[in-house]
C-alpha positions in Angstrom: -20.1 43.3 6.9 -20.0 44.3 10.5 -22.6 42.9 12.9 -24.9 45.7 14.6 -23.0 45.6 17.8 -19.7 46.5 15.9 -21.6 49.1 13.8 -22.1 51.0 17.2 -18.7 50.0 18.8 -20.4 48.0 21.4 -19.6 44.5 22.9 -21.8 41.8 21.5 -23.9 41.2 24.7 -27.4 41.0 25.7 -27.1 43.4 28.6 -26.4 46.5 27.0 -26.8 50.2 28.1 -29.4 51.6 26.1 -28.2 55.2 26.7 -24.8 54.2 25.2 -26.7 52.7 22.3 -28.6 55.6 21.6 -25.6 58.1 22.0 -23.7 56.0 19.4 -26.8 55.9 17.1 -27.2 59.9 17.3 -23.5 60.2 16.7 -23.5 57.9 13.5 -26.7 59.5 12.3 -25.2 62.9 12.6 -22.3 61.7 10.0 -24.2 59.7 7.5 -27.8 61.6 7.6 -28.9 62.3 3.9 -29.4 66.1 4.8 -25.6 66.3 5.2 -25.5 65.4 1.6 -28.2 67.3 0.0 -25.8 69.1 -2.3 -23.4 66.1 -2.9 -23.4 63.8 -6.1 -26.0 61.1 -6.6 -23.6 58.3 -5.5 -22.8 60.0 -2.1 -26.5 60.7 -1.6 -27.3 57.1 -2.3 -24.6 55.8 -0.1 -25.9 58.2 2.5 -29.2 56.8 2.3 -28.0 53.2 2.4 -26.1 53.8 5.5 -28.8 55.8 7.2 -31.2 52.7 6.5 -28.7 50.3 7.8 -28.0 52.2 11.0 -31.8 52.7 11.7 -32.3 48.9 11.3 -29.5 48.0 13.4 -30.5 50.4 16.3 -34.3 48.9 16.0 -32.9 45.5 16.3 -30.6 46.3 19.2 -33.1 48.4 21.1 -35.7 45.5 21.3 -34.7 42.6 23.8 -36.2 40.0 21.5 -34.6 41.2 18.2 -31.3 41.9 20.1 -31.2 38.3 21.4 -32.1 36.8 18.1 -29.4 38.9 16.6 -26.7 37.6 19.2 -27.9 33.9 18.8 -27.5 34.1 15.0 -24.1 35.5 15.6 -23.5 32.3 17.5 -25.1 30.0 14.7 -28.6 29.5 16.6 -31.8 30.2 14.9 -34.6 30.9 17.5 -36.9 29.2 14.9 -40.1 30.7 16.3 -42.1 30.0 13.2 -41.1 26.3 13.1 -40.3 25.3 16.7 -43.2 26.4 18.9 -42.7 23.6 21.5 -43.0 24.9 25.0 -43.0 23.5 28.2 -46.6 22.6 29.4 -46.6 24.8 32.4 -45.6 27.9 30.3 -48.6 27.0 27.7 -51.1 26.8 30.6 -49.9 30.1 32.0 -50.2 31.6 28.6 -53.8 30.2 28.3 -54.6 31.5 31.5 -53.3 35.0 30.7 -55.3 34.9 27.5 -58.5 34.1 29.1 -58.0 36.8 31.7 -57.3 39.2 28.9 -60.7 38.0 27.0 -62.5 38.5 30.2 -61.1 41.8 30.8 -61.6 43.0 27.4 -65.3 41.6 27.3 -65.9 43.6 30.6 -64.3 46.7 29.4 -62.3 46.6 32.7 -59.3 48.9 32.3 -57.9 48.1 35.9 -57.8 44.5 35.1 -55.9 45.2 31.9 -53.4 47.3 34.0 -53.0 44.3 36.5 -52.3 42.1 33.6 -49.9 44.6 32.1 -47.9 44.9 35.3 -47.9 41.1 35.6 -46.6 40.7 32.0 -43.8 43.5 32.5 -42.7 41.6 35.5 -42.5 38.5 33.7 -40.8 40.0 31.0 -38.1 41.6 33.2 -37.5 38.2 34.9 -37.2 36.5 31.4 -34.9 39.2 30.1 -32.7 38.6 33.0 -32.4 34.8 32.4 -31.7 35.3 28.7 -29.0 37.9 29.8 -27.5 35.3 32.1 -27.8 32.5 29.7 -26.2 34.6 26.6 -23.7 36.7 28.5 -22.7 34.8 31.5 -23.3 31.0 30.4 -22.9 31.2 26.7 -25.8 28.7 26.6 -27.1 30.1 23.2 -29.6 27.0 22.7 -31.0 27.4 26.1 -31.4 31.2 25.5 -33.2 30.2 22.2 -35.9 28.7 24.4 -36.1 31.8 26.6 -36.5 34.0 23.5 -39.2 32.1 22.3 -41.1 32.5 25.6 -40.2 36.3 25.4 -41.8 36.4 22.0 -45.0 34.7 23.3 -45.1 37.8 26.1 -44.5 40.4 23.4 -47.3 39.0 21.5 -49.6 39.1 24.5 -48.4 42.4 25.3 -49.5 43.7 21.7 -52.8 42.1 22.5 -53.1 43.9 25.7 -52.7 47.3 23.7 -55.4 46.3 21.2 -57.5 45.4 24.3 -57.0 48.9 25.8 -58.1 50.4 22.5 -61.4 48.5 22.7 -62.0 49.6 26.2 -61.7 53.1 25.5 
C-alpha cells in the first residue's frame, strides 16, 4: 500500500505546499468520486467509495501539520507516542501552565481581546515550532528529535481548541 505522500505524487517531506496537495487531491477525487460510478456495478461503486475514503483520510492527514509529522515519523519507524510519553522539558510545561492560567482568567472575565492576544501568541509559537519540525525532519533527518517537537505541537493544538471553546463561552 502506498503512503499518503505517494498517493498524491508528493515527496515525503514535512514542508509541503498545500496548494499542490489540494490540487492533487481534487484531481484524484474527480477520478474516483462515487458520483462518477453511480451507474456502475456494485463492485465498482464499492471500490470507488473505498478509494474516496482513503483519499479523504490521506488528505486530512497531510493537511494538518501534527498528523503530517506523525505520518512522516511513522514512515521512518518513529512513534510520537503522545499517549504514553508525556515527558516534557520543565520550561515548556511552565509555559503551558502560564498559558492555561491566562486562558482561564480571560474566560472568567469574558475578555475576548485577551483571547485574541493568546491566540496570536499561540499562532506564533506554532509557526516557530512547525519550522523546527520541518528542519528536524527534512533537513537533519532527526526523527527522534522531531517526535519531541511534535508532542509540543500537540500540546499547542489542544490549547488552540480550548481557546476556541473559550470564545464560545465569551460570546
